[in-house]
N, C-alpha and C positions, 0 to 999 in steps of 0.2 A: 503495499498500499505506499509506503514511503515514494516507489517508483512514481505513483498516481501524482503525489503530492508535487514531485520534482517536474513532470512533465508539466502539469497544469500551471506550472511557476513559469517555467520556460515558455509554454503558450501564450500565456499571460503577458510574460515580457515582450515576446512579438508582436500579439497585440496591442500593447501600448505603444511602441515605437511607431504603430500605423496611425492610430487611434488620437494618440494625444502628442502627436508630433511638436502640435504649437508649443504644449507646455515642457517635454522634454529638449527643447532647443539647448544645445551646451554641455547636454549629460550622457547624447546618443550612444557617441563612443561607449560609455562607460555601460550602458544598459547591456549595450550587444557583446562586452565582454562579460560581462558576468551569466547572461543568458549562451554563452559558449560553454564557460566552464560546469555550467548544472547539465548542460546538454550530454559534456562528459560523462559525467559522475551518473547518468540514467542506467549506463551500461551496468557499471559495478551494481548498483540498486538492486537490480535483477539479482544478484549471486546473493547479496547479503540478505534482500529480503527473504529468497526462500532458505535461508541458514539462520534467522534467528531464533529459532530453535536450541542451536548449539552454546547458547551461555549470553550471559548479561552484557559484555563486551561488544559483540557484535548488536546485538539491540540497542544500546546507546550511542553507538556508531551510526546507525542508520535514523536514531532519532534526533543525532545531532545535525544530518543533513537534510531531515525533515523541517528542521530550526532554521538552516540557512537558506532555504527553499523561501522561507514563511517571510523571512527578515529582509531578502530579495527583494520580494512584492511588495512588504509593507514601508521599505524605503524608497521605491519608487511613486507608490499610491501618495505617502505622506508629501512628498514633494510639490507632487502636482497638486495635490488638497493645496497647498500653502501658495501656489503660485495664482491657484485659480481663485482664491479667496479677494489675494491680493487685488488681484484686476477685477474682480467683479465691485469692488468698492469705488473704481473709476478712479480720474485723475483730476481734482478740480482744480490745481495749478501744477506749478514748472518743478515747485520745491515739494511737492509729493510727489510726482512723478520721478525725480531724480531719488528722493527716498525710497520709492518702492525697486527702482531698476536695482539701486543698492542694498536692499532687502533680497533681491531675488540672484543677485551675485554671491551674497553670503549663502542662501539656500544651495545654489549649487556648489560651493565649495563642501558644505557639509554633505550633501549628497553623494559627491565624489569620494570624499574620504570614507563614508559608509560601505561602499561600495569596495573599497580597496583594501578595506576591514574583512570584509567577505568573503573576496578572492583570498586573503591569508590564510580566514579558517578553513576556506577548502581546499587548500596547499596542503595545512598542518593534517586534513582527514588524509588527505591522498597519500601521506608518507605514512601511513597506518595500513593501506592496503594490502602490503607484503605482508607485513606481520600476522594480519588476520586469514591471511590466504586468498583474500576476497579478489576475482576476476572479472574482466568486462567481457559481456556476452561476445563470442564470436572465439574468445582468447581458451584454449584447455578444453577443459570439461564444458565448455558452454555456460549456460544462465543457470546453474547450479551446482555445488562442489559435491563432493564424494558422498559426504555425510546426507546433504539435502534429497540426492538421488535415492541414498539407503532408506530414508528417510520416506520417500514417495515409493519406494516398490514394498517397503514395511506395510504401508497403506494400501497399495496396490492389491498383495496376496492375501492381506486380511479380508478384502472385500473381495476378491474372486469366487466366485460361485459356481458350484460344481452341480451336475444334475443329480447325483444318486445322492447328497444330503439335502434329507427333505422333513421339512420341522413338522411333526405331526399334531404338535399344540398350537393349531392355529382357531382363530375366531371371526365370524363373520365373512369367510372368503367363498361360503357356497355359492351364493346366488352370481358370483362375480364370476366365477368358475364357469358355471352354467351358460352365462351368457357369451363367455369366448369358447366355449366349447362349440355354442352353434355355430360360432361366425365360422370356425375353422371347418367343420362339418359342412357346409353349405353344401346344397344341391347340386352336383357335377354335370349336368346339363348344360349344353354349348352357348344356352342362352346366359344361365346361371354364370359360368367360366368370363364371358365376354363382359360383363355387366358388373361385377364384382372385382375387387382387387386381390393379390397373393399374400398381401400384408394385412396383420393385425398388430396394431401400435398399445402398448400398456402403458402411460408416460403419468407422471407424478413428480411432489417431492422427495428428495431422498427421507429414504426411512419410512414411506408410505407403505408399502411389502409388494412393490412391483415384481420383486425377484421370486418372493414365496408364491405370490399368484403365478406367475411362468410355470414355476414346478410342479405346482400343482395340476395345471392345464398339459404340463407334458406328460405326468404319470396319468393321466386319469383313462381309465379302460376304455371309454370310446374310443380315445385318440389311440391310443396303443392299438387298435383293431382296425382304425381307419388306414393309419401311415404305414408305408411300409419299413420306410429309413427313418432316422432320428439323428440330429448333432444338436448339440448343446457347447456354445460356445462363449465367455466371458468376454467382450469388447474392452472395456474400460477408457480413460481418456488417450492413455499410450498403448497402442498395440502395435505387433509387427505383421504387416500385410502376409508375408509369405507363409508366416509360421499359421496364421488363423486359418487361411483357405484351407491349406494344408492340413489343417488339424478338422476342419468341415469333412474335409475328404475324408480322412481316415474313419471318420465316426458316418459316415454315410454308407460307405463301404468297406467296411473293414476289412484290411489283408491278413491274410492265412498264414504267413510265413516272414520270417525275416529280408528273405528274396523281393518280394511284393512291396515290404515297406522302403527299400532301398530303392527300388523302381522309382517310388513315390518322391523320396527325397532328391532322386536325378533328373525330375521333371523340371522343365521351366516354369518361370510363374505363369505365362499362357497358357502352356498344357496343364495345369492344377486348375487354373481358371475354368479353362473349357471342361474340365473333365466333371468337374461341381456342378458348372451348370449342365452338362449332358444328363448327368444321373438325375438331377429335378424334371427332367423333361421327359424321364423314360420311366421313372418310380414317382409314385407318391412319397413325399419327403416333407418332412419338418424340421425346420432349422429355426433354433431359439437365439438371436442375437441379445444376448444380456448386457446391460448398461451401455449403450449406445451416446455417445457424449456431443457428435456434432456432424452435421450435414456432410462436411469435409468426410470424416470416417466412412458415413455410407457412399458418398459418391466413390470412393476406392472401392467398396467390394462390391457394388450396383451389377459390374459386368459379370458376374458368379451368380447371378439369379435371374433367373427366364421371367423376366416379370410381366413381360405386352403378350405373351403367348399363351393358348389355351394349354396350362398346365393347372396339373392338381396337386401340385405342391403347397405350401402354405411357409411364410415369415413370419417369428413373432418378435418384435423389439419388445424391449423395455429402455426408457430414458428418460430423465427427467426435464427434457425439454422437447415442450409439443411441436416447436416449429421442425426440431429433428423429424418428428414422427409424421408431419403435414406433409414434410417435404419429401420424404420417399415416396408415395405415391396420394395425389389428390385424392383418390378413391378409396384410399385403404381405412380400415375400422379403427379408429382411436377411442381410448377407453381408458377414462381415470378413475381409478378404485376412489371410493371414499374414505373417510376418516372413521376410527371406530365410534361407535357412541359411548357413552359414559357407561351403560350396563356392559356391552362388549368390551371395553378398556379392561373392566373390574373384572368378568369372566377371565379373560388374556390375563391378566396380572395374579389372580391366584393359580393358574395353571403352570405360571413359573415361578412364582413363589412359594408353592408347595409340591411341586414337582407335577403336578397334575397328569392324568391323562382321560382319555373318554372312560376307560375301563378302572379307575383311580378315583376315588371320592375325597381321599386325601383329610387333614384334619380340618376342623369348624375353626375359623378365625375368631375372638374374642371379640364383643362389641366394638369396643374400641379399636381393635386392630382394623375391623371394616370399614369404621368409621373413617379413619387414617389412611386406609388402602384407599377407599374411593374417592377421597379426595386426591390423594396423589395420583391415582389413575387419569382424574378428571385434570389434574395438571399437563398430563402428558398430550391434551388437545388430539385424541383419537389418534395420537403416530404410533403405530403398531411397534417399530421400532424403539419409541423410548420408554413404552410399557416391557416390553421385553428386557431392556437393560436395567429398569427400575425393577422388576420382577426377579432378574437374576441376581442383584444386590439386594434384596430383602430375602431370597432365598439362603445366603450365607451372613445373614442378622436376623433370625428368626425368631426373637425374644421381643416382647411387647418394648423393652427398653432402647433397644435397636431401632425397632419402627420408630418411637417417638423422634430418636436422634434424627433419622433420616427423612424423617414428616418435617421438622422444622429447618432443614438445609435441602430441601429437595432440588430446587432450583442448580445446586453447584453439584449437587452429587449428578445429575444428568448432563450439567455441560462441562465436566470434568473431561479428560483424556479418557480414551477407552484401552488402555492397556490392560487394566487390570479388571475390564468388565466380563462379562457371564458368556462363556465359549465362544468369546472373540465376536461377538456378532456384529458383525459390522464397525467394530473396532469403537465402539461407541456412536451414542447420537451424537456428540460434539464432531469427533470426526468426520462424520458423515458429512452434515451440514457444512463445514469448513472445505469440504472439497468442491462444494456447488459456488463457495466465496472464492475459492482460488481462480477457478475457471472463468471469472467474470475477468474483461477488458477492465484497464484503471479507470474509462470514464464509468461502465456500470459499477463499478465500486463505490465509488464515490456517490452517486446517485440510489445504489443500495443504504449506504450508511446514512445517509441524509434522512430516508425513513424513520431513524430513531428519534427525531424531534419531537414526532407525535407518541400520545400516551399507548400504553396498553390497551388493546380492544378498541384505539378510534378508527373510526371509517376516515380515513385518511381523503379528502376531494382531491382529484386528480388533476384538475384545471391550476389549482393553488400551486401544487406540488411542483407539475412542471416550472410555470415560472418563477418561482424560487429558484430551482436548478438554472435557469438563464441568467436570471438577476446575479448569481454567484458566478454565474461564467462555465458552471459543470459543464451545460450543453450551450451548443452555439444559439439555435434557435428551438422553438415550442414542436413544428413538426418530428425535429431530431430529437428532442424529448422525449414527446409520445410513442416513437420509436424505440428509444430503451426502455419507457414504461412497459411497452409490448414484452419486448425481450425478455424483461424480469418475468413479467406473468408466464412466460412461454417457458422460462426455467425453472418454473415455483419458486422463485426467493420471494414473491408476494403473492397476495390471493385478491381475486376479482372481489370488490364489494357490489354496489348498486350499478347497474348499468341503463344508459338512457331508452327510453322502451321504445321509442322511433327510429334510432341510427344505431346500434347497438356500443355507443362507443362507452367505454367504461368511466363511471363517474366515480366512486371511489373506489379504494383499494387499502387492503387491512395486511396483516401479518401474522403467519401462525404463531403459538407464545414461543415455542422453543426456537423459531428463524430467528424471531425478535430479541431473544435473548443472547442469541452469537451476534447479532447486528449490533447489541448492547457493549458485549463483548469486546467486539473490533473495533470500534470507537472509542472506547476507553483506551485498548490500547492503542490506538493509532492517534490517541487525542485529537479527534476529530469533532467533538462536541463536549460541552460540559453541561451539567443539569442542575438545576437548583430547584430545592422545594421539596414538599411532601410526601410525593407519590409516587418516586423513581427511586429505587436503589440497584446499583450495578453488581452483583453476584457473580464472580466468575473465580473457577480454580485453577485457571488455565496457564501451565507454565511459561506461558509467551508474553504474557501483563507485563509492561512495561512499567516500571516505578519513577512517577514523574517526579520532576524538581521541581523545584518553587517558580524556575524562569519558564520550564517547560508550561507549567499550569499557565502562565500568564500570558501566553502566545496562543492562548485555545483561539480558533477562528469562530467557534460556533457556539451559544448560550442557548439555553432555553428555562424559563422561569415557570415553575407551577404554582398556580394560587390557591389557598383555598377561602374558605367566607364566613369564617367563624366571627364573631360580634368583634367589632374593632375596640381597641385599648383607647383608654383616656389618651387626650392630646397632650395632658400635663406631665404624661412620662417621657423620659429622654429618649431619643431616639435608639440608643443601644441597649435599654431597659425593655423600650419596644420591642426592638428586633429579637431579644433573648425570649423575653414572654410569648411573643408570635411563634418562636421557632418548638417551643414546648408542646404546641397544637398543632402545628402544622410540618415538622420535620421528624419523620420516621427514620432518617438515616441518624443514630446516636453518632456518630464520629463525625459529623459536620459541623464545624465550629461556626457560631451565630455570628460571631464578630469575622470570621474569614470571608463569609456571605455577604454583608454590608460593605467589606471593602472591594468584591467581587462586583455589588453593583452602582460602586462607588468611587472608582479607581482615582487615584493621585494623580497619576499620567494618561493620557490618551490610550484608549484599547486597540488592540488589531481585531478585536471581531469583526468580523464578516455577516453575521446574521444575530440576531435576537428575536426571539418570539419570545411573549408572556401568554401563558395559557391558563383559560380559568376555565374549568369542566367541574363546577359544584354534583354532588350526587344527591342534591335537595333545595327545596327550596330554603332560603333564609331570610330571616327580614332584614333589612338596613343593609341590602346588595349593594347601593347605589352610594353607599361610603367608597371612598377610595381605599385600596390597599395600601397598606404600610410602605410595602416596596416601592411601589408607584410615584408614590408622594415623596421619596427622596433618590429618584433616580434620575442620574444627572446626565441627561443625552449629550450635552456638549461635549463629553469626554470620548463618546463612540462615534467619532469622525470618518470613521472608514466603511463603514456599515455600509453593503449593499441592501440588506432584508431586514425590514422592521415589522412585524407581525403584532398589534394589540388589540385583537378581537375580542368580544365579550367581556370586556372590562369597563369598568366605573373609571371615567377618567376624569370628572371634576368639569369645571366649567369652558376650563381655557386648556391647552396645551401650551408647555413651554416654548419660548420663542428658539431657544437650543435646538429645536427639530430643523429649524432653516439650516445650521451648520452643516446636516449630513448631506453635504453636496453628491458623493458618489450615490447613495441609495436610489435603487433601482424598484423594488418591491415595497410598499407602506400599505397597510391595510388596517383600518379600524373598525371592519365587519362586527356588527351586533352591538359596537359599543355605546355607552354614554357620554354622551359630550355635548357642551352647548354652542360651541365658539371652536373655529379652525384658529391658527395665528396667522398672519399676513406673511410671515417668515415662509413659509412653504412653498412659495413663490421660488426658493431658491435651490428647489430641489429638481434641476433642469435634466436629470438624467433619468428622471422616473419613467419604466416602464408600464409598471401596473399601479392606481391608484384606487383603494377603495375607502369612498367614505361613505359607507351604508350606517350610519351612525342614529341615535335617538336623543332626544333630549330627555335632561332627567325626569321632566315631567311632560306628560303626552301634550298638553295642551299649551306647551312653551312652543313658540317659534324660534327656530335654530337661526342664529347670526353667522352668515356667511359671506361678510362683505368684505369686497377685494377676492372672492374666489374665482371672479371674472378673471383680473389678471393674473392670477395664479395659474390658472391652466392655460393659458395661451403662450405661456412661457414654456409651457413642459413640451417641447418639440420631439421627443423620443415615445410619447406615451402610446400605448396601445390598446392598454384595457383599464376604462374609466367607469367608476360606479360611482354614482350621485346620490346625497341622502334619500330617505325611503319617504321622510314625512315634509311637512312644511317649513320651508325654510326662504331664509331672505337675502338675496344676493346684492342687490343695490341695482344703482340704474347703468352701471356700465358694462360693456359688451365683453362677450367673450371672441376674439379672434379665431374661430374654431377652422379657418383654412389653414392655418397652421399648424394644427393636428393632423400632419399628414400622412402620420403612422397608424393613426388610430383606427382598431379592428372591432372593438367592444364598448359601444355605449351606452349605458342601463339608468332608468329612471328621468329622461330628461324633461323636465318641465315647460310646457309650451306656452305656461302662462309667465315663467321666468323668462325664457330667452325666444327671440323668432326662428322661426322653423326656417324662414329663408335661411339663413347664416350658416345652416348647414348642409348647403348645396355642393361644395367642395368634397363631402366626407363621403362621398358613396362610391369613390373607385377603390377603396380596403376595407372598407365598414363590413363588418359581416355578422353581428349580433347586435339590434337594434330595439331599443325599449323606451316608448314616448307615451306621455299623461296629456290631460285635459287639451285635447288636439279640437281646434275649431271646425275645420273643416276637412274630411279624409281627401279630397280633392285635391286643396293645397298642398298634403302630404305629399300626394305620390306626384304632383307635379313639380314639387321644389326639391322635396327630400330626396326619393328615391330614385329619381332617374332612371327607370327602368331598363333601360337598354344597356346601361354602363353598372348595374347592379349587381355588387359580389355578396349580397345579403344572403345568409344560411337562415337568420331567426329575425321575425317581426313580432313585436309585441305592442296594438297600439290601444290604448286604455281610455276609457271615459272620453268617445267622440259627441262633441254636443249637437252635432246636425246629421240628420239621418244619411247612410253611408249607402249610393246610391250605385245600381248595377254596373253602370258604365264606368264608374270609377275602380270597381271590384276588379272588372276585365284586365285593368293595365296590368295588375298583378301577373299576369301569365308571361310578360316580358323577363319577372324576373326569374330567370334559368336556374339558379342556384339554391332559390329559397326551399327549405326543408320543413321550419316551423312555423306558423302565423296563429295567431292570437289577436281574435279584435272581440273588442267591448265597445258596443254600442248599435244602435237602430239600423238595420239593412231592411232596405225596400225589397229586392230581390236577389238572392242566388245567380249569378253568371251559368252559362253551360259549361259543362266537365272540361271541355278542351281551351276555356277563357280562365284555369286555375292554373295557378303556378305547375309545372310539369312534372316536377319530380317531388312534391310536397306529400310529406310522411306525417305529420300532425298538425291536425286543425281542432284550434278551440274557438267556439261562438258565446259569445255570453251576452245576455239582455240584448239579443237581436230583435225580437217581437217579429219573425217570421211567420207569416201567414200560411204559408204554403209547404205541405211536409217537405224539408229539405232531402228526404233520405233519397228520391229520385235521380237528383242530381250529384249527391256526396256518394252514394252506392258504386259511381262508375268512376269514380278517381284512383288511377290505378295503382299507384302507390301507398294509399293512405293507410298509414297503422294503428293509430290512434284519434278519436277522435272524441270530443266532450262537446255537449250542448247544456249549457247551464243556464241558469235562472233566466226562464223565459225567452231563451234563444228561438223557441216555436210556440207561439200563442193556438195551435191548434187543437184538435182533443184526439185524432187518429194519428199513428205513425205505422208505416209497411216497409219492413225490411225483404226486399223479394226475391226470390230465389236467384244464386247466382252472382248477388250485388257482395260490394266489402269485398273481393278475391282475398284483400292482405291484411283486412283490418285485424287486430290482435287485442287492441282493448276500448272497448267503448262505456262512456259515461254520459248518464240524463239525470238531468235535473228538470224537469220543465211541467210547471205545475198545472197546465191545462188539460196533459194530454190522459186521456183516460182507457186507451186501447193500444196496445203495441200487439203488430202482427210481425209474424216471424216466420218465411215462408221454408219450407225443407230445402237444405241448399244453399242457406243465406249465411253468410260471415262464417267460412267455411273454417278459417285459421284463429278463430276468436280464441281467445286466453282469458281475459278479464270480462265481465261486466259487472259495474256498479251502478246503481238506479239510487237516486236522492231525492226526498223531498217531493216524489211526484203523490201527492198526497189522492188525487183523482183516481190516478190508475187504479182497475179493478181486480187483476188475475195477471200470473205469469203468464207471457203469450208461450202457447201450444208449441211454437217450433223449439223454443231452448230445449228440450229435451233430447232434438236433432242433431244439436253442435255436440259434438262427442269431445271437441278438443277444448272445451270450457275446465277451467282448473280453478278459478274463483269468482265465487258470486257475494258482489255485496249490495246489502239494503239498507238504505239509512233514511231514517225519519220519514217512513211510510206509516198510512194508515194502520190502524190495529184488527181492521178484519184483513187486509193485504196478508199481514204479519202471519195470522192465524190460519190462511189459508197454507201457509207454509211449513208450516210449524207440526211435531210429532207429539202429541200431548195424551199421555197416559199412553203410547202404546200406539196410539189411534192416528194417524196418517192424515194430513190436512189436504182439501180438496186437489192443491198446484203440488204436493210434493214431489210424487211419481215423476213430474217434470223436473226437476232439478235432483232428483237423489243421485244422480251420475257425478256430481260435481264434488271432487274432492274436499273444496275449502268454501264453507257457506257460513258468511258473518252478517249478523241481524243487531241492527244496532237505532236504539231508539229518540225521541226527539230530547232527552237528557244525555245522550251520548254513553248508555248504558248496552254491553254487549248482551245480546240473547243467545241461547243454544237454540238450534233447529229441532233437537230435540227437547224437551221439557217434563 
């Protein structure tokens, strides 16, 4: 990871030489010199990084190189900051101009001296390379020393799978085995062979039980009877192509004598590959390729397999990377095993802890042991390997006292090195997960470690995450960041949370608890970030953890502060007393020194922090939440001059932010989302580098008007602004205008108030604007003519709320020219809907609100070819009947209706063939569930909210007696009934 830090520093210095040429005039040569020195160190770091397990000396050497890279970047950024601040103040007379130039000369001398000092430190470390036998990549042994190679070999041998070693003590795999066996034994007609794939891929994160599942399938009776020849091969990260293909050949056609084996060994590579290929054409063969890591590995092996012919042979992959699984063959059957349930985890833990088999009942655990056992099993997060490792540990520590000790330290026991673990099960959880981490590129490693900013079990918003990556320079552009995010998901390093129901985009992501523990451990080891507060505690017994010096801690680049919301302490107490008292209730980490926390929040000198996140996630409603937390009241932002990312979300910030926020001129991401704040200081106009600005705040009291005077001058200075979120509620911006045309990079503009600003001023934003939300529109026609410029529009999402005048059909027709519009939300009265061909051509999500349409809109809307989500809310239609005709809404997956006047819904057989979710809200006049719902076999979720009592009665089963309409919905797995008081009712009572 130190290589990643140095690589970023080299890239960063190169970017600065280009982007900040004006400010770096006079030190350009010095910057290039330090860039070259660091570039040379990268090769040595590949070897040193791989050998950090050898001892503290090499780890300290790596840490020192990391610090030097940090110092180089800090030195240049600080110089740029000082020059920028001086030039920003302007020159009012000749004396000030000379004084400023003289100051710049002093600054030039200082930065030159510091760069020379850094070069001296690098030279000193370079002399120690020979002492530690550290070599540059390309020399001698390559990127890893002998001991590193031995460690890699040890891990690879421990992870190597053998087909004859089958774990009988498995739980919850029977259903998975059945699904996979059915795929392998698919009917062999010529038609099936042409349409199906020869490949079945089992993919998922390390420790999920992919290899165990593949072994179960490999030895299943029907599989053994069906296929004639079998080969099981472990591929792993490093493999010998010739040895692997030769191994497959020998297993498919076992030689009967030494002579035959020698003949095989004499074959050329091409001959071996050809023979393996021919055997699979001639016979029914099953080949298991276990632990395939990369698409390159598969491309190397591909010539040995007949994929595009009518072959009866099959290949089974196991891989951690979904991208590898899908790359092999787009038609391949991809299967991801699910994690164990809590009960399955406990069952498996008992088998391993008490050596149980299907025929051996074993001893009953005591009540205390079962409670602790279930809790420990639950901590494993459904990961079979973690349960197995824990069970092996408990088997060797069988007493109640032993269990209590392990229960208290469960996290460190699971994440420690696997050398002493039970039966060398994949060398323990930590080793298995570390393999996935080590296989990441240095860009992906930084992206992965960044996730530890967020609390455990927190759904991380992907847009925010990617924009933070861009702001810090970890990735260059958002689309690149989205690609990295997708790769981390494919590699099973992170899990998908919520997805967009209209375009499938991942909206939130999460981390498996054990993967997050690894992330915390690596972040601590690499001094990647520091966590302050009561909700986080990093526990690790990894031998590779670096003991950080005071200087190293001071150079931390990222800091996260977690706040609680306990009642405020009286203001008469001193700061130190207040901090100490607060820590008693908020800081679970007993080793954290309160005075040290205060110093970190208020450093005497400027700090090199690049990101600061202050997070607040209260577990319950607590009175007095509007009181500003003591940490926030004493946070001195003027010391954080190199910040790129500042997040102050869901916080009480008081009446006004400190003016010092204007000194953070490097800031690129600034968010106050959902915070309480009355006004903004005008000094934020100095934040000329801002890319994302989120001002969605609330005043302390809802009836207060927010003061945003000067915000107009603030916004139009932010030339690099890409994403702007304006306040939700009523606010006063004054009479000055925003020069919106200066925001030529703006892609997102949310909560634009047409009463505060003239929509005509937005005419120049349409070339890049992708997402636009506007309120209080006087005329939809004016909006279309002035703002959208449909022929040039790149809009993907348009939300128009509160249109004062009726929206005419002819004006809606102009939307057809918005070729890229996916999401449309209209709130306001509409005369008539245009014909389907006059809607945006790829529209996938449509929401109509208070449209007051007099004609049933479904005959038009059902013919929109790409419509996936439809919401008709609050009198969008004021008629009494709606008809969903056969073959209508071919792509619709989610339908939401809230039309007060509708009495009858008619759903023809064949309507909405892909519908997954149906919500009916506040349709008090609706008489019954339509008969056609029973024929929508894809329906998974039905929600009825605030419906009439008679309507609910017809659906419920009371005392075993089914309501008149129950038979129409009994096939739906999830049915939720909510009354007017938001109380959920069961379908059965």
